[in-house]
C-alpha positions, 0 to 999 in steps of 0.5 A, spaced: 159 954 319 157 957 324 159 963 327 161 963 335 161 970 339 165 969 346 164 976 348 156 977 347 156 982 353 162 984 351 168 985 358 163 984 363 163 976 363 171 974 362 172 980 368 166 976 373 170 969 370 176 971 372 173 975 379 170 968 381 177 964 379 181 968 383 176 968 389 176 961 389 183 960 389 185 965 395 180 961 398 182 954 397 190 957 399 188 960 405 184 953 407 190 950 404 194 953 409 191 953 415 191 945 413 198 945 413 199 948 420 194 944 423 196 938 427 190 935 427 189 929 421 182 929 421 181 937 420 187 938 415 183 933 411 177 937 413 180 944 411 183 941 404 176 938 402 174 945 403 180 948 399 178 943 394 171 946 393 174 952 393 179 952 387 175 946 383 167 949 385 169 956 384 176 957 382 174 952 375 167 951 375 164 957 377 169 961 373 167 956 366 159 957 366 161 965 368 165 965 362 160 961 358 154 966 360 157 970 354 158 965 350 153 965 344 152 962 337 149 965 331 143 961 328 142 957 334 140 956 341 144 954 346 142 949 351 146 945 357 144 938 359 143 938 367 146 931 369 153 932 364 154 940 367 153 937 374 158 931 373 163 936 371 162 940 377 164 933 380 170 932 376 173 939 377 172 938 386 174 931 386 180 932 382 183 937 384 182 934 392 186 928 389 191 933 388 191 937 394 190 930 398 197 928 395 201 934 396 198 936 403 198 930 407 204 926 410 211 930 409 211 935 404 216 934 397 216 936 390 215 929 387 208 930 390 207 937 386 210 933 380 205 927 380 199 931 383 200 936 378 199 933 371 194 928 374 188 934 376 191 938 370 189 933 366 182 932 369 181 940 370 181 940 362 177 934 362 172 937 366 172 944 361 171 939 355 166 935 359 162 942 361 163 944 353 160 936 351 154 939 356 152 944 350 146 943 346 146 947 339 142 946 332 148 943 329 155 939 332 161 942 335 169 940 332 175 942 335 182 944 333 187 939 335 193 944 336 190 949 340 186 942 344 192 940 346 195 946 348 189 947 353 191 941 356 198 944 356 196 949 360 192 946 364 197 942 366 202 947 368 197 951 371 195 945 376 203 944 377 204 950 379 198 952 384 199 946 387 207 948 388 204 955 391 200 950 396 207 947 398 210 954 399 206 960 399 207 964 406 204 970 407 197 974 405 202 978 399 204 972 396 197 968 397 193 974 393 199 974 388 199 966 387 191 966 387 191 972 381 197 967 378 191 962 378 187 965 377 189 968 369 192 960 368 185 958 369 182 963 364 187 962 360 186 955 359 178 956 358 178 961 352 183 957 349 179 951 349 173 955 347 178 958 341 179 951 338 171 950 337 168 950 330 161 950 329 156 946 324 150 948 324 144 943 321 141 945 314 134 944 318 131 947 324 130 942 330 127 944 338 134 943 342 133 939 348 136 942 355 136 949 360 138 956 358 146 958 362 141 963 366 138 957 369 145 956 373 146 963 376 142 962 381 145 955 384 152 958 382 151 965 387 148 960 392 154 955 392 159 961 392 156 964 398 156 957 402 163 956 400 165 963 403 162 962 409 164 955 410 171 957 409 171 963 413 169 959 419 174 955 418 179 960 417 177 963 424 177 956 428 184 954 425 190 958 426 195 959 421 202 958 421 205 964 424 200 964 430 202 956 431 209 957 432 207 963 436 203 959 441 208 954 441 213 959 443 209 961 449 207 954 451 215 953 451 216 959 455 211 956 460 214 950 460 220 953 462 218 957 467 214 950 471 220 946 472 223 953 474 217 953 479 217 946 482 225 948 483 228 944 477 233 946 471 230 951 466 233 951 460 239 946 461 241 950 467 242 947 474 238 947 479 243 952 483 242 957 477 234 956 478 235 958 485 239 964 483 234 966 478 228 965 484 232 968 489 232 975 484 225 980 487 224 983 481 227 982 475 227 975 470 231 976 463 228 983 460 222 982 465 221 986 471 215 984 476 214 988 483 214 983 489 208 978 488 202 981 492 200 975 496 207 973 497 206 967 493 214 966 493 220 968 489 219 962 484 212 964 482 215 971 481 220 968 476 215 963 472 211 969 470 217 973 467 219 967 464 212 967 461 212 975 459 218 974 456 214 968 452 210 972 449 214 978 447 219 973 443 213 971 439 211 978 439 218 980 435 218 974 431 210 976 428 214 983 427 219 981 422 
């Protein structure tokens, strides 16, 4: 039986693996939050696809191979089958995407999380073991059944919690904390699966096919950069839930001011009440305005005051 080394380069590989998992999960949660705030179905679907690439591609798959940089087997070279490795990447992205679309489209509910979580978790663990199946050594691998099943259980719980986070998490501090928890869970699933592995080396030394794990480093770096740039662009282009609420509040106030300008009732008030508001030369609610310099009329002043009050209300809501 050969000896396995999970930390060939010390603590640097697990630290980088966690950093990649944290970054991917953070970007995915931010993108999911933006999708949740979007009212456009196409834009929401596109943001969920980006979130799947971030969580499945960076948070899980990239984390896996960063950790594998520190994995070695004494007495045998270690190589990877490229097609199977690429297949493991698409398994991670597609299955996480399935879970995100289950909870992210339509009306949000807990049963969607309870359905999507186990589906995604089992698929993510399957991705891990697909990546392990891509390894080639001068021998064979086997797994401890208890730890093997434990890794699946961790993956299911982690995926369910991750999908739950995408539904309930609000605010930057909560999002960062959720990404850290997800990163720990993904790394825990990975190293539990690695601890379940045992190797049996062959008696004769044969040529091991495949490529070295370092062959994947350049594509991984490029992939992470593309995901970060794409998600940063999406985040800047789509308002958050708080920004959307502020914009809705301002639009509501402006719409009410337009009714006032046309002489109609405002906020359920009568025409007479609107007229009395228009008759005030300087005030409307809490806003004070000077007479209109171009003689635009008292109704226009009242309309502008309503708009100013809307902006002030939105700012007070943001400060809470």
